[in-house]
N, C-alpha and C positions, 0 to 999 in steps of 0.2 A: 504494500500500500504506500502511496506517495504521501510524504509528510508535508509537501508543499501545496497540496490541494485540500480544500475544505471537505468535510464529510458530505456537504451538500452538492459538491461538484460531480458532474458526470465522469470526470477523469480520476476520481479518488482511488479506484481499484486498479487503474491501468499502471502497469509497471513502467519504471523510468530507467533509462540507461544514460547516465551522465546528465546532459541537458536535453536529451531526446526522449519522447514518449514512445512506448511500444504501440502495437496495434490496439486501438480502443477496446477495452474490455467492458462491455455493456453491464450496467447495474440493473439487477432485476427489481421490478416493482410488481410484486405478486398481486393476484386477484384477491379481493376480500369481500365478504358479504356486506360490508358497509359502503362499498363503492356505489356511487350514484351515476345514472346516465345523465349527461349534460349535452344539450343541443347548443352548439357554438352559435352565438349571435353576432350581429354586425359590429358590436363594440369590441369583441375579441378576435375578429377575423384577422388572420396573419399575425396575431399578437399573443402567443402563448405566455410570454413574459408578463403581460398585464393580468391574465387570469391567474397565473402562479402568485403574483403579488397580492391580488385580491383574496385568494383562498388561503395562502400559506404565509403571507408576509415577506416572501422572498422571490423576487423576479427571476433569480438565478435557477429556480427549480422548474423552468419552462420545459426542460427535457423529460420530466416525469410523465407528461402526457403522451409523448411518443413512445416511451418505454412501456407504459401501461396499455397502449392501444397500437401495437405494432402492425396489425392487419389493416388499420384505418389510416394511421399517420406514418408515412414513410419519410416524407420531407417535413420536418418539424415546423416549418414556417408556412410553406405554400399549401400543404394539406390541411392546415388549420383554418378551414373555411366555414363561413356562416352556413347553417343548415346541417352540418355534419354532426352526428351524435358520437360522443366518446364517453368512456368511463372515467370518472374522477375519483381518485382515492382520497380518503379523509386525512386530516393532518396527523392523527395518531398512526395510521398505516404508513405514512411517509416517514415519520420519525423512526418507526420500528425497522423499516426496510433500509434506512440509511444508517442506523445504529447511533442515533443521537438522542 
């Protein structure tokens, strides 16, 4: 684990060789019975960072939506379109998955 990246970072579990990162090791965001279905609206279109900020208080957790919805969101920005439904993990699930 990298000591230079926050536990909230998508790069936290990716190995580091000197100043270089290895191939990205994706962090799992497991399904949970408390996940809710959210239909992306125009306010959040192409802005997963805004939704992450509003839900979790951290815009940097934008990547959580792509990891939790890999069959729906392949491009974390341009697939984050109004009208698309995604699963949203609650804050406790995120903390547990990230070990914080």
